[in-house]
N, C-alpha and C positions, 0 to 999 in steps of 0.2 A: 827641322822643325815644322811640326803637324799640329792643326785645331782638332780642339775637342769639345766634347757636347759634356763635359762636366757642368754639374749645375749651379758651381759658383760663376760669380761675375766674371773675374780675371784672374786669381790663382788655379793656374792650372792648364789655363786657354792655351797658353802655346806650352808645348811638350814636346821634350828633344828625348830620346829615347837612346839610348845607349846600348850595347851589346858588352863593353868591356870597356872600363877606364881607370883610371890609378884613384882618382879624388873627383867628385863630385864637385866639391866645393872648389876644386883647383880648376878644373874645364868649365864651371858657370865662372869665375873673377875672370879668365882668361877669355871667353866669351864677351864678356863686360868689356874687356878692356882694348879688345881688337875687332869688334863689329861696332856696325852702327848703334844707337839707340835701342835699346833692347825694354821690351815691354815689362813693367810690372807684373808679377805673378807668373813671369816665367818661371818653369819648372825641369832640370834636368835629372832624368832617372834612368838607372844603370842595371842593366841584369846581375854583372859583376863588377862589384868595387873592391879592388884587390890592394887600394893601400889608402883605406879611406882615414880620416882623421877624426881624433876624439881630443880632448882635453890635454892639454899639458905634453902634448909629442906625443900621446899614446893613439895606438891603429884601432880603429874600428873593425872588425873580423866579422865576415861576412861570405857566407855561400852561395855561390852561383844560384840563381835563379830562385832564392828561398826566402829573400827580404825585401822589405822596401829600404833602397838607398838612393835619396833623393835631396837634392837643393833648391832652394828659391828665393829668387832673386826680388827684394822688396826694399821699397823706398820712404822707409817715416820717416823724411825730413820735415815733417810738419810737428814732430819733438823735439827738443832739446838731446845735446849731444850728453847732459847728463844725465838722460831717461835712458840709457840705453838697455838697463837690465827690463823696463817693460816689455820691450820685445822677448824677451827669453818668457817674461809670464805667458805672454799671448802666445806662443809655441809650447809650451809643455802644458797649458790649458788645454790646446787643440786636442796633443794628444789625448790627453786623460777623457777627453769630449769623445771623442772615437772608441778609447777603449773600455770606457763606464759600461756601454751597456754588454761587452762582452764578460767583466769580470766583477763588478760592481763594485763595492767598496775597497777590495782587496787591492785597486791601482791609487798610486799615491805618487807624489812630485819630490826626488829627491833632490834639495837643495845643490849644485846652482843649475844640474844639466838632464839629469836621469829622470826616466819614468820607472815606477818598479810595480811588478806584481807579487804581492804576497812575501814582499821584501825581496826580489830578486827582481835585477835589471832586464827590461822588456825593450827600451829603446833609449836611444842616447841624442842631444842636441850639441850642434857647434857652431854659434852665429859669428860671423868672419864683417867688421865694420868697417866700413871705409870713411873716414872723415874730412872732410876739407876746410880747414879754418875752423870755423866754431860753428857749422852746416854738416849735417849727418846726412851723405851721398846716399848711400844704399846698405843693404847688409844681403850678404848670403848666408842663408838658413840652409845647414846642415841637418838630415836627421835619416837616423837609421831605426829601423823598426824590426825586431825581431819577429818572423812569420812562420815559415815552416822551418826552419833548422831547428834540428831536434838534439845536433851535437858542436858541442864546443871546446876548444883547447882547455885543458886540465886547469891553466890558471886563472880562468873566467870560471869560478867555482861558482859564483852569484849570478851568471847567465840564465835567462830564460827563453822562450817563444809563446805565441799562441797556440802554435800545435802541441808542445809540451806541455801545458795546462791543459788546454780544452780536448786533446787529441783528436783534432780536426784540422784539416788543411782549408789556407783561407787565399779567395782569391786576389792577387796583389794590386790589380789595377782597380777593382772595385773598394779596396781600402785606401788606394791614394787618392780615389774622386771622395771618398769620404771625408779623407785628412785635408784636403784642400777645402770643402765648404765650409769643415770644422775651421780649419786657419783663418780663411777669411771670413768667417762670423766673427770670431775672436780680434781679428786686426780691426776691422768697422769699429771695433765697440773701443779699441785703443783711439783710432782718428778720430773718433768722437769724442776721444777724453775720458770716458768712464773710468778711471785710474781705481778710483774706491772700489769699485764691482769688479773688477781683474783681481786687484790686492785682495780683497775679502775671499774671493772664489781659489785664489793662489795658495794662501794661507789655513784654508778650511782643507785642503787636498795634501798639505806639507808633509813630508815623513818625518815625523817623530817629534810635532809641533805640540809644545804644550808638555812632553813627556821628559821625565829624568832619563838621560841617555850618557853613554860614552863617548868622547870624542880624544884624536890625537892632536898633539899642537907641539909641535916638535919634536921630542923626545918624553913629552910627558903627556900622560893619561889623565883627561879632567871628566870629572860628571858634571851635566849642565841641563839645562831646561831651553830650548827652542823656545824663543819670545816673538820673535818677530826674523823680517830681514828689511833692511833699510831701503831707501828709494835709489839708491846705487848700487843695491845688489849685496850688502853684505851681512852676512848672518849674525842675526843678533841672538846671545845666550845670556841666559840667569846663570851666574854661577855663585861660588862660595863667597869670592873678591867680589862681587857685586855683576853689573852688565858689563860683556864685552862683545865688542865685533872684530869680524873676520872676514878676509876674503878670501877664496875659495883654492887659493896653494897655502895658504897658512894653517888649514886644519881639514881633518879626514873622518869619518865616523868611525866607528869601533864596532864591528860585527862579529857576535860570539860563534 
């Protein structure tokens, strides 16, 4: 573990850099379980993550040395366990804050855990929470950001990277420093209970918010308009049958 000169006060000040690891999230969870107390804001960064995890048991693909694959330890025990989605908002908005200077209005948040540029996925989020009784003990925040990788598996037709869009290579350490600062700023908003501000910013940049779109629900394709996201993270849709809410396992976007 090493100390760093990132301008963030605590996120990224303890940084573990690994040449290769199966999953930064698993590595950090093991570190929390098997070591002494670990400082909030500890970051695990891997040059090569060869079995990174996404939602629903999906694998996060990342070419060695090309992308940011990190995990961050946070301890949001100032929140109730029913407020876990507030942390999703914070992480998504931090990524948005880093990418908007590069891409402007092309950046959006795709519910529940992806960041898009011009409709293509550039980053993914996986947050694994540990709850003890009625108390939120800690969260391991996994982030994959495609930076300098230009080729993706044929099945990842909607993947993109910073270099793919801008035709320019970016320094991973500089991006990590920017992300730590952005995440800490948004996290401190959360700690200050600025829920309304975070929710407003989240909806303002939500992919397809207020637009008529197609969704797959089981074997059915429906047309609906995203009207919001509930306090517990459910997607709220205005449909021909009225307002309906869905968890992330229950619905998917239909892309043309």
